[in-house]
VOGU-3710 file (C-alpha; in Angstrom, 3 decimals, decimal comma):
1> mkyliflils> -31,784/87,268/-70,829  -30,476/84,748/-73,788  -28,857/81,367/-72,402  -26,413/80,730/-74,501  -25,414/76,946/-74,491  -22,501/74,476/-76,285  -22,936/71,168/-77,580  -20,013/69,644/-78,759  -21,279/67,144/-81,674  -18,064/65,460/-81,934
11> ssyllasqli> -14,805/64,750/-80,428  -11,733/67,758/-81,325  -9,735/65,186/-83,354  -6,622/67,533/-85,427  -8,080/66,406/-88,868  -11,394/65,761/-88,725  -14,591/67,942/-89,005  -16,776/69,096/-86,320  -20,346/69,469/-85,964  -20,747/72,010/-82,937
21> lnryeegqqs> -24,189/73,351/-81,654  -25,532/76,421/-79,532  -29,051/77,157/-78,464  -30,053/80,102/-77,080  -33,723/81,705/-76,398  -34,475/85,260/-77,630  -38,071/86,361/-76,757  -40,911/83,091/-77,207  -38,879/81,340/-79,332  -35,367/79,406/-78,827
31> vdvyhivskk> -32,543/79,753/-81,582  -30,037/76,809/-82,415  -27,395/77,733/-84,077  -25,152/75,166/-85,527  -20,811/75,518/-87,038  -20,109/73,274/-88,918  -16,187/73,385/-89,154  -12,808/72,136/-90,846  -9,220/72,322/-91,589  -10,373/71,920/-95,122
41> pivcsyeyge> -13,101/73,578/-97,447  -16,833/73,480/-97,025  -19,616/73,468/-99,808  -23,018/74,546/-98,303  -26,278/75,111/-100,872  -30,021/74,893/-100,784  -32,172/72,160/-102,046  -35,771/71,036/-101,948  -37,091/67,769/-100,372  -39,317/65,517/-101,931
51> efekvirckl> -42,223/67,195/-99,592  -40,654/70,476/-101,171  -39,084/71,299/-97,695  -36,263/73,384/-97,718  -32,868/71,583/-97,314  -29,222/71,990/-96,345  -26,949/70,163/-97,821  -22,992/70,400/-96,420  -20,099/68,839/-98,323  -17,058/68,514/-96,437
61> stpiridkkl> -13,266/67,171/-97,729  -12,693/65,003/-94,417  -15,121/63,259/-92,178  -16,923/64,155/-89,465  -16,374/62,050/-85,955  -20,044/61,369/-84,484  -22,485/59,284/-84,898  -24,532/58,758/-88,327  -27,787/57,694/-87,496  -30,960/60,398/-87,656
71> rrdtyfdiyf> -30,868/63,326/-85,247  -34,630/64,860/-84,755  -33,373/68,386/-83,033  -36,284/71,298/-82,553  -35,673/72,632/-86,086  -33,734/69,907/-88,203  -33,904/66,061/-88,659  -30,044/65,898/-89,696  -28,838/63,372/-92,039  -25,393/61,960/-93,068
81> dgndiffrak> -24,217/60,599/-96,312  -20,413/60,257/-96,495  -18,829/63,455/-95,660  -22,167/65,079/-96,643  -24,967/66,288/-94,191  -28,051/67,204/-94,833  -30,286/69,559/-92,568  -34,121/69,021/-93,342  -35,667/72,389/-91,677  -38,784/72,327/-90,001
91> kyakalpidd> -39,310/75,811/-89,847  -37,410/78,846/-90,535  -33,787/77,866/-91,765  -30,274/79,834/-92,648  -26,866/78,812/-94,146  -23,864/81,621/-93,670  -20,156/81,368/-94,651  -18,265/82,690/-91,469  -15,151/84,653/-91,808  -12,152/84,150/-88,747
101> klidkevvtg> -13,968/86,435/-87,479  -17,177/85,569/-87,346  -19,263/88,327/-88,617  -20,298/90,309/-91,147  -20,552/87,866/-93,757  -23,286/87,772/-96,572  -26,023/84,802/-96,910  -25,008/81,903/-99,101  -26,645/82,734/-102,667  -24,518/80,343/-104,475
111> ekvyrhwvvi> -21,922/77,890/-103,824  -18,672/79,806/-102,132  -15,904/78,375/-100,727  -15,244/78,629/-96,538  -14,207/76,405/-93,910  -16,741/77,916/-91,568  -20,493/77,283/-91,431  -23,362/78,143/-89,656  -26,733/76,642/-90,053  -29,650/79,047/-88,130
121> gakkepeilv> -32,651/77,118/-87,388  -35,845/78,720/-85,314  -39,520/79,193/-85,518  -38,969/82,526/-87,531  -36,253/84,822/-88,333  -34,043/85,536/-85,136  -33,242/88,214/-83,338  -29,150/88,085/-84,366  -30,110/88,058/-88,201  -30,186/92,221/-88,650
131> drgkkklnfp> -30,754/93,516/-92,701  -28,421/95,798/-93,774  -29,729/95,752/-97,549  -28,285/91,375/-96,610  -28,996/89,658/-93,410  -25,937/89,410/-91,598  -24,899/88,439/-88,185  -25,587/91,055/-85,652  -23,262/88,962/-82,786  -20,332/86,959/-82,797
141> vkyakketpy> -21,120/83,277/-81,676  -18,492/81,807/-79,659  -17,719/77,882/-80,509  -15,703/75,631/-78,024  -12,234/74,483/-80,056  -10,864/72,514/-77,226  -11,400/70,845/-73,566  -10,185/73,099/-70,572  -6,941/71,599/-68,792  -7,190/69,865/-66,111
151> igaldlngep> -5,398/71,878/-63,019  -6,235/70,092/-59,631  -8,630/69,754/-57,519  -11,307/72,248/-57,060  -14,157/72,944/-55,138  -17,858/73,420/-56,610  -16,811/77,092/-57,140  -13,760/76,256/-58,842  -11,333/77,022/-56,205  -8,300/74,468/-55,362
161> vknkkgaiyl> -9,484/72,171/-52,356  -8,350/73,602/-49,354  -8,775/71,712/-45,429  -11,369/73,470/-44,043  -13,805/72,629/-41,013  -16,984/72,594/-44,046  -15,442/69,184/-45,511  -16,030/67,516/-42,187  -19,969/68,668/-41,976  -19,860/68,110/-45,804
171> gkikklyeqk> -18,450/64,122/-44,889  -21,168/63,778/-42,255  -23,493/64,762/-44,750  -22,410/62,756/-47,572  -22,733/59,657/-45,386  -26,771/60,658/-44,378  -27,314/60,799/-47,923  -26,033/57,830/-48,333  -27,750/56,085/-46,349  -31,031/57,858/-46,960
181> kyndvlklvk> -31,548/59,625/-43,791  -32,787/62,797/-45,832  -34,152/64,810/-42,934  -30,776/64,170/-40,852  -29,243/65,547/-43,422  -31,140/69,171/-43,780  -30,768/69,018/-40,195  -27,118/69,085/-40,481  -27,003/71,656/-43,791  -29,200/74,246/-41,042
191> qyksmhhdsf> -26,578/73,661/-38,479  -23,730/73,867/-40,841  -24,867/77,095/-42,463  -25,779/78,659/-39,099  -22,102/78,111/-38,165  -20,123/78,212/-41,838  -20,100/80,155/-45,256  -16,684/78,610/-46,624  -15,777/76,814/-49,989  -17,540/74,203/-48,845
201> yseielykir> -21,104/76,548/-48,525  -22,113/75,511/-52,732  -21,859/71,465/-52,209  -23,432/71,217/-48,964  -26,433/72,858/-50,269  -27,019/71,081/-53,503  -27,166/68,278/-50,668  -29,586/70,215/-49,611  -31,235/69,964/-53,005  -30,989/66,728/-53,202
211> aisalaehdp> -32,089/65,355/-49,580  -35,438/67,385/-50,536  -35,804/66,191/-53,509  -35,700/62,663/-52,677  -38,337/63,645/-49,931  -40,680/65,185/-52,228  -41,566/62,006/-54,234  -43,496/61,413/-50,879  -44,668/65,218/-50,022  -45,125/67,060/-53,970
221> akyedvlvlg> -45,062/70,106/-51,500  -41,979/70,243/-51,173  -41,451/70,209/-55,113  -41,405/74,115/-54,744  -38,564/74,846/-52,314  -36,380/72,549/-54,530  -37,133/74,244/-57,364  -36,666/78,306/-55,611  -33,120/76,401/-54,485  -31,935/75,064/-57,847
231> mqwiednpsn> -32,534/78,707/-59,272  -30,920/80,410/-56,296  -27,766/77,718/-57,042  -27,508/78,119/-60,269  -27,669/81,814/-59,938  -25,299/81,658/-57,392  -22,515/78,626/-58,781  -22,861/79,665/-62,571  -20,205/77,753/-64,136  -19,987/74,947/-62,180
241> ahipevymhi> -20,114/70,918/-63,119  -23,081/70,206/-60,865  -25,520/72,847/-63,357  -26,608/69,333/-64,884  -27,672/68,001/-61,844  -29,274/71,092/-61,228  -31,238/70,859/-63,558  -32,538/67,458/-63,417  -34,016/68,495/-59,934  -35,768/70,952/-61,659
251> vksylgkgrl> -36,966/69,123/-64,397  -38,213/66,851/-61,608  -40,051/69,029/-59,955  -42,088/70,389/-62,732  -42,722/67,320/-63,297  -43,453/66,725/-60,010  -45,725/69,710/-59,566  -47,412/68,628/-63,197  -45,965/71,983/-64,970  -45,240/69,892/-68,492
261> kqaekymgll> -43,974/72,883/-70,261  -41,556/74,328/-67,770  -40,363/71,013/-66,667  -39,771/70,912/-71,468  -37,738/73,723/-70,870  -35,582/72,676/-68,844  -35,330/69,760/-70,521  -34,060/71,775/-73,877  -31,821/73,242/-71,847  -30,342/70,254/-71,090
271> tagfadnkyt> -30,516/68,024/-74,122  -28,610/70,448/-75,508  -25,943/72,010/-73,405  -25,065/68,138/-71,457  -26,595/65,739/-73,919  -24,465/62,649/-72,671  -24,418/63,795/-69,480  -26,056/60,636/-67,036  -28,169/64,142/-65,413  -29,314/64,932/-68,849
281> qmakiyyakt> -30,519/60,963/-69,125  -31,878/60,897/-65,839  -34,590/63,968/-66,424  -35,135/61,973/-69,762  -36,330/59,015/-67,788  -38,865/61,325/-65,057  -40,406/62,790/-68,189  -40,873/59,957/-69,817  -42,158/58,376/-66,876  -45,172/61,058/-66,425
291> iykqkkrrke> -45,950/61,504/-69,894  -46,357/57,367/-69,652  -49,666/57,975/-67,228  -51,315/58,814/-70,733  -51,918/56,146/-72,728  -51,261/57,620/-75,931  -48,049/58,910/-74,944  -46,751/55,214/-73,926  -44,624/54,390/-77,200  -42,758/58,032/-77,146
301> alriykevly> -42,356/57,269/-73,390  -40,782/54,001/-74,782  -38,849/55,315/-77,105  -37,063/58,058/-74,573  -36,118/54,865/-72,490  -34,372/53,082/-74,888  -32,799/56,996/-75,922  -31,413/56,332/-72,583  -30,655/52,981/-72,259  -28,715/52,610/-75,880
311> stkdlhtasl> -26,873/56,268/-74,605  -26,425/56,889/-71,484  -22,343/55,352/-70,273  -24,097/55,239/-66,547  -24,274/51,629/-65,424  -27,385/52,249/-62,841  -29,210/54,735/-65,662  -28,854/51,977/-68,204  -30,339/49,416/-65,863  -33,338/51,854/-64,463
321> aaylianayl> -33,919/52,563/-68,236  -34,261/48,755/-68,902  -36,181/48,048/-65,969  -38,858/50,865/-66,819  -38,627/49,353/-70,639  -39,264/46,049/-69,265  -42,319/47,359/-67,337  -43,398/48,582/-69,994  -43,035/45,566/-72,360  -45,332/43,925/-69,737
331> dfkeptkakk> -48,473/46,565/-70,691  -48,231/46,066/-73,283  -48,177/42,208/-73,186  -44,951/41,774/-74,770  -43,235/39,542/-71,949  -40,553/38,478/-74,224  -39,186/41,513/-75,749  -39,104/42,513/-71,647  -37,223/39,206/-70,771  -34,817/39,773/-73,461
341> ifekvlksnp> -34,416/43,628/-71,841  -34,382/42,487/-68,486  -32,056/40,305/-68,835  -29,088/42,401/-69,653  -29,461/44,032/-66,146  -29,586/40,362/-64,683  -26,256/39,798/-66,735  -24,360/43,317/-66,653  -25,687/44,791/-63,061  -27,038/42,455/-60,532
351> efikeeynns> -26,103/44,978/-57,976  -28,917/46,900/-59,680  -31,553/44,788/-58,590  -30,216/44,608/-54,988  -30,729/48,126/-54,090  -33,766/48,186/-56,014  -35,305/45,392/-54,357  -38,743/46,703/-53,813  -39,030/47,302/-57,744  -36,725/44,131/-58,419
361> fklakrfada> -39,349/42,029/-56,714  -42,423/43,737/-58,096  -41,088/43,282/-61,536  -40,154/39,490/-60,757  -44,395/39,109/-60,057  -45,278/40,994/-63,199  -42,462/37,837/-65,273  -44,278/35,496/-63,163  -47,751/36,605/-64,493  -46,943/36,236/-67,677
371> ehydialkia> -45,923/33,163/-66,792  -41,982/33,401/-67,335  -40,851/31,980/-63,956  -37,475/31,645/-64,970  -36,594/35,528/-65,300  -38,728/35,432/-61,896  -37,160/33,099/-60,652  -33,401/34,466/-61,419  -34,168/37,751/-60,032  -36,350/36,814/-57,093
381> kllrdtkdea> -32,840/34,552/-56,285  -30,814/38,105/-55,960  -33,100/38,971/-53,298  -32,193/36,058/-50,791  -29,583/38,998/-48,641  -31,945/40,636/-47,878  -32,202/42,488/-44,860  -35,995/42,469/-44,300  -37,612/39,766/-42,747  -41,126/40,648/-43,943
391> fqddllmyig> -39,875/40,723/-47,109  -38,347/37,854/-47,064  -41,404/36,150/-45,892  -43,026/36,828/-49,439  -39,503/36,549/-50,779  -39,427/32,692/-50,134  -42,753/32,144/-50,578  -43,020/33,048/-54,017  -39,773/31,390/-55,401  -41,703/28,345/-53,923
401> lweegmgnre> -44,545/29,219/-56,166  -42,577/29,898/-59,274  -40,430/27,021/-59,050  -43,910/25,394/-58,686  -45,059/27,240/-62,145  -41,509/25,956/-63,261  -42,837/22,485/-63,074  -39,790/21,673/-60,359  -41,870/19,379/-58,183  -38,707/18,542/-55,659
411> eairvfneyl> -37,691/22,214/-55,350  -40,684/23,701/-55,032  -41,463/21,132/-51,994  -37,737/21,829/-50,518  -38,468/25,732/-51,086  -41,461/25,598/-49,040  -40,341/23,200/-46,005  -37,363/25,894/-45,746  -40,256/28,376/-45,516  -41,922/26,366/-42,484
421> kkfpkgknkv> -38,487/26,004/-40,862  -37,513/29,482/-41,163  -41,307/31,214/-40,240  -43,080/29,293/-38,124  -45,441/31,924/-37,706  -45,095/33,343/-40,908  -47,613/35,387/-42,985  -48,139/33,138/-46,203  -47,914/29,965/-43,543  -51,512/28,863/-44,828
431> kvlkhldslm> -51,032/29,798/-48,105  -48,043/27,551/-48,110  -48,912/24,965/-46,326  -51,999/23,875/-49,210  -49,183/24,968/-51,827  -47,268/22,150/-50,147  -50,527/19,693/-50,429  -51,142/20,611/-53,334  -47,426/19,504/-54,155  -48,151/15,624/-52,575
441> llqtdanstk> -50,707/15,475/-54,686  -48,645/14,256/-57,493  -46,875/11,975/-55,705  -45,828/8,850/-57,623  -44,221/6,389/-55,276  -47,209/6,051/-52,804  -49,622/3,494/-53,417  -52,783/4,064/-55,631  -54,871/3,305/-51,774  -53,054/5,230/-50,230
451> klefidtvlq> -52,698/8,072/-52,527  -56,518/7,961/-52,969  -57,356/8,924/-49,720  -55,128/11,409/-49,419  -56,582/12,984/-52,591  -60,147/12,362/-50,535  -58,476/14,162/-47,527  -57,225/17,306/-48,700  -60,641/17,533/-50,748  -62,277/17,605/-47,490
461> kyedkeiqkr> -59,612/20,070/-45,799  -59,731/23,028/-48,318  -62,022/24,476/-49,757  -59,494/27,112/-51,663  -60,481/26,352/-55,578  -57,158/26,273/-57,037  -55,971/23,094/-54,477  -60,007/21,526/-55,268  -58,962/21,483/-58,900  -55,870/20,292/-58,357
471> aleekakllm> -56,746/17,360/-56,040  -60,206/16,203/-58,482  -57,516/16,497/-61,321  -55,352/13,983/-59,556  -57,911/11,774/-58,085  -59,593/11,291/-61,948  -56,198/10,821/-63,550  -55,216/7,809/-60,609  -58,598/6,711/-60,896  -58,312/6,373/-64,788
481> sleryqdvlk> -55,262/5,159/-64,813  -56,645/2,357/-62,724  -59,412/2,009/-65,280  -62,067/3,192/-63,021  -63,605/4,807/-66,017  -67,051/4,908/-63,854  -65,641/6,510/-60,823  -64,594/9,538/-62,555  -67,788/9,341/-64,408  -69,278/10,030/-61,055
491> mdeelkkykl> -67,061/13,074/-60,576  -68,993/14,432/-63,265  -70,424/18,027/-61,812  -67,583/18,407/-59,894  -64,848/17,939/-62,792  -67,492/20,290/-64,450  -67,531/22,888/-62,046  -63,740/23,998/-62,360  -63,800/23,228/-66,571  -61,864/19,433/-65,881
501> dtyvqksaka> -64,728/18,085/-68,464  -61,748/16,422/-70,757  -61,733/13,740/-67,995  -64,980/13,094/-68,279  -64,596/12,953/-72,284  -61,424/10,854/-71,591  -63,298/8,610/-69,352  -66,200/8,304/-70,870  -64,662/7,011/-74,092  -62,486/4,485/-72,690
511> yvikalnekk> -65,747/3,199/-71,381  -67,758/3,004/-74,290  -64,473/0,887/-75,211  -63,600/-1,146/-72,746  -68,224/-1,913/-72,624  -67,807/-2,297/-76,458  -64,437/-4,479/-75,943  -66,956/-7,044/-73,478  -70,119/-7,087/-75,178  -71,201/-4,925/-72,709
521> ceeavrtiek> -74,109/-3,530/-75,332  -76,593/-2,009/-73,204  -73,908/-0,041/-71,182  -71,889/1,386/-74,456  -74,863/3,057/-75,364  -75,836/4,511/-72,913  -72,569/5,849/-72,075  -72,812/7,121/-76,023  -76,020/8,924/-75,418  -75,400/10,540/-72,198
531> ykvtleskyd> -72,126/11,816/-72,972  -72,163/12,889/-76,235  -69,322/10,183/-76,883  -68,163/10,671/-80,737  -65,744/7,269/-80,933  -63,297/6,892/-84,140  -64,944/4,703/-86,996  -62,876/1,418/-86,332  -65,288/1,064/-83,580  -68,778/1,614/-85,641
541> eaiftcdial> -69,175/-2,186/-86,340  -69,233/-2,434/-82,555  -71,699/-0,177/-82,313  -73,837/-1,318/-85,067  -74,046/-5,192/-83,440  -74,938/-3,487/-79,930  -77,234/-1,017/-81,706  -79,244/-3,710/-83,571  -78,887/-5,906/-80,486  -80,266/-3,228/-78,729
551> glfddakkia> -83,299/-2,922/-81,095  -81,920/0,240/-82,022  -82,173/-0,607/-85,850  -82,488/3,634/-87,405  -79,001/4,069/-85,638  -77,718/0,627/-86,748  -79,255/1,853/-90,197  -77,800/5,334/-90,416  -73,831/3,767/-89,420  -73,645/1,146/-92,079
561> lkhietkdlh> -75,269/3,425/-94,666  -72,802/6,119/-93,921  -69,992/3,445/-94,577  -71,701/1,976/-97,778  -70,506/5,557/-99,452  -67,507/4,677/-98,818  -64,286/4,740/-102,020  -63,264/1,791/-100,118  -64,303/-1,233/-102,118  -63,334/-3,748/-99,269
571> eklkwlylaa> -65,431/-1,814/-96,963  -67,557/-1,216/-98,717  -68,323/-5,465/-99,131  -67,941/-5,772/-95,392  -70,748/-2,380/-94,529  -73,068/-3,926/-97,444  -72,660/-7,487/-95,786  -73,773/-6,197/-92,354  -76,799/-3,627/-93,915  -77,674/-7,524/-95,135
581> klykkldmnk> -77,863/-8,586/-91,116  -79,418/-5,329/-90,821  -82,808/-5,864/-93,936  -82,748/-9,262/-92,322  -82,824/-8,297/-88,782  -85,953/-6,195/-89,860  -87,603/-8,513/-91,900  -87,340/-6,903/-95,120  -86,955/-9,759/-97,268  -86,472/-8,074/-100,544
591> kvvvvgndvl> -83,410/-6,321/-99,499  -82,081/-8,273/-97,822  -81,776/-10,703/-101,535  -81,371/-7,203/-103,099  -78,108/-6,458/-100,836  -77,012/-9,415/-100,598  -76,971/-10,111/-104,194  -74,529/-7,209/-104,346  -72,741/-8,515/-102,185  -71,659/-11,933/-103,749
601> klaqtlhekk> -71,228/-10,130/-106,541  -68,237/-6,888/-105,443  -66,992/-10,686/-102,754  -66,690/-12,136/-106,556  -64,947/-8,921/-107,946  -62,685/-9,054/-105,056  -61,578/-12,537/-104,620  -63,407/-12,419/-101,105  -64,691/-15,674/-99,904  -65,495/-14,361/-96,559
611> yedilydiae> -69,028/-12,704/-97,019  -70,455/-15,580/-98,956  -72,311/-16,995/-96,578  -74,688/-14,316/-97,098  -76,245/-16,899/-98,683  -78,283/-18,359/-96,215  -79,828/-14,597/-95,389  -80,787/-14,375/-99,853  -82,197/-18,251/-98,682  -84,059/-17,351/-95,922
621> ayynlreydd> -85,353/-14,013/-97,697  -86,221/-16,670/-100,679  -88,155/-18,885/-98,066  -89,546/-16,011/-96,220  -91,100/-14,053/-99,336  -93,131/-17,755/-99,894  -93,213/-17,208/-103,963  -89,624/-17,364/-105,252  -89,307/-21,091/-103,806  -87,374/-22,466/-107,083
631> lmlkvvqqie> -84,901/-19,643/-106,623  -84,623/-20,483/-103,008  -83,964/-24,270/-103,959  -81,399/-22,835/-106,354  -79,310/-20,617/-103,550  -79,475/-24,004/-101,294  -77,796/-25,743/-103,929  -75,145/-22,968/-103,966  -74,356/-23,178/-100,135  -74,156/-27,425/-100,877
641> ekfpddirnv> -71,865/-26,939/-102,828  -69,744/-24,008/-100,538  -70,500/-24,974/-97,286  -71,055/-28,929/-97,626  -70,703/-28,992/-94,040  -71,834/-26,428/-92,382  -73,692/-26,603/-89,487  -76,351/-23,906/-90,711  -77,090/-26,237/-93,524  -79,518/-28,436/-90,420
651> dlfmkvvhya> -81,944/-25,034/-89,792  -81,501/-24,680/-94,407  -82,332/-28,450/-94,530  -85,167/-28,246/-92,824  -87,245/-25,144/-94,461  -86,828/-26,919/-97,690  -88,065/-30,134/-95,939  -90,803/-27,639/-95,598  -90,580/-26,629/-98,593  -91,363/-30,006/-99,920
661> qkrqdlmlel> -94,185/-30,575/-97,526  -95,787/-27,771/-98,914  -95,189/-28,635/-102,513  -95,863/-32,719/-101,865  -92,748/-33,426/-103,092  -92,252/-36,509/-101,091  -88,837/-37,634/-103,444  -87,567/-33,644/-102,327  -88,435/-34,126/-98,684  -87,076/-37,813/-98,322
671> nyakkvidlq> -83,459/-36,635/-99,353  -83,235/-33,389/-97,253  -84,947/-35,072/-94,512  -81,750/-37,916/-94,447  -79,630/-34,694/-94,442  -81,155/-32,694/-91,743  -80,099/-36,411/-89,684  -76,982/-36,516/-91,098  -75,643/-33,109/-90,407  -77,594/-34,216/-86,444
681> rryhikgysp> -75,201/-37,468/-86,189  -72,356/-35,869/-87,234  -72,470/-32,750/-85,133  -74,471/-34,413/-82,266  -77,238/-32,508/-81,677  -80,879/-33,806/-82,048  -82,491/-30,166/-82,689  -85,147/-31,337/-84,878  -85,322/-34,734/-83,968  -87,382/-36,677/-83,220
691> kidivyahdl> -89,966/-34,910/-85,759  -87,447/-34,925/-88,924  -86,930/-39,115/-87,802  -90,302/-39,452/-88,193  -90,695/-37,573/-91,608  -88,145/-39,586/-93,091  -89,482/-42,914/-91,872  -92,876/-42,270/-93,276  -91,099/-40,919/-96,621  -89,163/-44,305/-96,861
701> qktgqyekak> -92,250/-46,260/-95,857  -94,175/-44,519/-98,550  -91,428/-45,088/-101,173  -91,133/-48,789/-100,231  -87,872/-48,821/-98,189  -89,054/-50,857/-95,602  -86,296/-51,957/-94,058  -84,407/-48,836/-93,631  -88,206/-47,680/-92,294  -87,826/-49,769/-89,649
711> evlkqllrek> -84,573/-49,435/-88,992  -85,164/-45,984/-88,463  -88,293/-46,251/-86,043  -86,745/-49,203/-83,788  -83,900/-46,355/-83,033  -86,804/-44,105/-82,742  -88,210/-46,230/-80,330  -84,894/-46,544/-77,864  -85,063/-42,797/-77,532  -87,290/-40,421/-75,547
721> ltdeqkaevl> -90,201/-39,482/-77,007  -93,835/-38,465/-76,403  -96,224/-40,367/-75,918  -97,585/-39,306/-79,125  -94,329/-40,006/-80,942  -94,145/-43,333/-79,514  -97,736/-44,353/-80,644  -97,016/-42,756/-84,570  -93,491/-44,632/-84,144  -95,769/-47,714/-83,237
731> yllgeiyvtq> -98,602/-46,955/-85,826  -96,339/-46,766/-88,942  -93,793/-49,769/-88,127  -97,462/-51,697/-87,538  -98,316/-50,720/-90,776  -94,708/-51,991/-92,490  -95,173/-55,373/-90,692  -98,753/-55,835/-92,697  -97,236/-54,675/-95,736  -94,696/-57,174/-95,099
741> kknkraiemf> -97,902/-60,149/-94,337  -96,193/-60,445/-90,519  -99,493/-59,622/-88,832  -98,856/-61,085/-85,680  -95,660/-58,775/-85,578  -98,100/-55,819/-86,561  -100,861/-56,659/-84,119  -97,858/-56,488/-81,422  -96,947/-52,968/-82,502  -100,573/-51,558/-83,188
751> mkcgevvkns> -101,338/-53,328/-79,440  -98,449/-51,575/-77,957  -99,248/-48,409/-79,422  -102,910/-48,551/-77,714  -101,601/-49,323/-74,711  -99,606/-45,261/-74,343  -101,781/-42,694/-74,857  -105,307/-42,385/-75,030  -107,767/-40,749/-77,089  -104,977/-40,313/-79,421
761> swqklcaenl> -105,469/-39,876/-83,487  -102,386/-43,023/-83,593  -103,792/-44,771/-80,639  -107,379/-44,869/-83,175  -106,006/-45,672/-85,705  -104,363/-48,186/-84,224  -107,470/-49,668/-82,897  -109,093/-49,772/-85,554  -105,841/-52,044/-87,608  -106,154/-54,074/-84,842
771> qlltey> -109,661/-54,866/-85,454  -109,251/-55,960/-88,765  -106,059/-58,301/-88,116  -108,056/-59,984/-85,714  -111,350/-60,499/-87,508  -110,016/-62,479/-90,044
//
């Protein structure tokens, strides 16, 4: 049995060429017969493609009115170039010229001119070609040239509609079907069939097929009933306009039963005969949904969805295709593409979203899961009028959640409060309350103390991980804004538990900087070590200073050496200077001298004077080394030139005094003792007095400067002295009076000396001198 399907691929314009497809089945194969018809001559010939496949090329004189995108059919890839049509063969292919009778013409062997050609495609040579020396068609192939004229309203059998009782049943059945009361549809159909058999019979039977097909989606066993009824309906109504719809139900049923090959067979009939019919497009959707379940065929299914979307003229079908494409893109982790596709439905067919509210809501959730809250909200807000209380309970909660996800805190709070008012005992009440409290954590109008109290209350009230995380985060933020960094660090374990380590690190860093600024070195260094804090290099000097203060000399040395390697000479100079200070702390005197001299040289090159005081450290290093006394004196002279009145010279000059005493250089000792005394008097300090004053007095006495010595000694007697020191001063005064031959005054001094302290060397000397003076 052959099934002949007609497909007109172009409009019937008077002067335009036409491309028409006949498809039929014979034995184990289907056969495609393409007609190319024109008012003007057509030339068809054979060519070969790049891979030596057979290509039939037909040159037309007039343009063909058809979408000229590449068409991939069963046996040909058909493409266009200007007015030329190319048929790239996949299997068997023949081109034949046809005269007006459509029979008994030769197969083309060269270029011959005709106005009608057929291009035949099949798996193997079809039966329509017979061998009578040359291949010829063995039956006339008809094609549609004109549309049937409209003759008025008809029933499904093509009869004019009359007023019958069946019309009443049909109206009721249609209404029940639209209300999705499918079992009631079947009851009324059964009642009708038991009473009538008029011209409405076929259409009422069609509603029965529709109803069972809908029920079969939840009860797959009913698909068999659809197949039986559908096949019978087609046989009873072979020329009915609703045949594409019935074929669609048949395709859907075979798919529901898992018989993919049979479904594909009827899909082929639909595609060939009714390519642009909306039921053909729906059948494609059912087919694509079935193969989409196989992961390897998902891209193929997506391609079919797109074909339907861009070819159908039915808005509902296009919307369904867009919905399926959006879901597919979400499966492929491409939410932006999904959003772009479904926004077309939002714009052109919002009613689809309302009609398919459950599926639309599921899609909105998927968009929200991909953090595309904006389109999720657009979908959800279209569903606010849905008359389903349980659905509205979920919907309103999710609208609040998605507003929250968008960062619209105030709107989310408003929606959650609306939910609590509308559903005081709603199933989502606990979750809504949690999120409401969570959002209230973000309030900015409360004072810090009250907000901290509220946060602590929330932390105690909820064990929910998400709300615990948000509360801890807000508490950390607030404490940091108050510079209570130590309190944040006390939350260390809790914050790490919820992967909020960043607040621990930020607080640790801020606390270290604060401690460094406040010279709290121990706290700063301890925090750095505990939390592995990394600071910018601008804080290295402060850390270096703290390391030295805490005796962490190795750490300080690492910092200094790192910076000394820099190519920035000013930076290098600073860290050479600091390194010299470090070596001084470590009593590495030779290092101090070497690095100190490097500082002086680089400072001179860069015309920097602020580092010249390294001379003090160099001088001290020479003093400590003992063997470089002359170099020390040279540095001291440089210091006196550059820093003549610096208070640091007091200590430095005392070192020179000690050095002079070691060398027994009386004049050097006298000179620098005087300088120490003068500097102390200048700065109102007495760090080395009265010892240095006594030394100075001795030196004056030894150099014959008796009056000056007496002035110094008399002044000392007015100062607070130890008994030992007073005895020494009195003895020295007595000595000077003896030298000046003022024995009476000398005796007076020696006698006082004996009264001050017993058993001292100075007391013994005073006693000896007193005895000598009184004996003679």
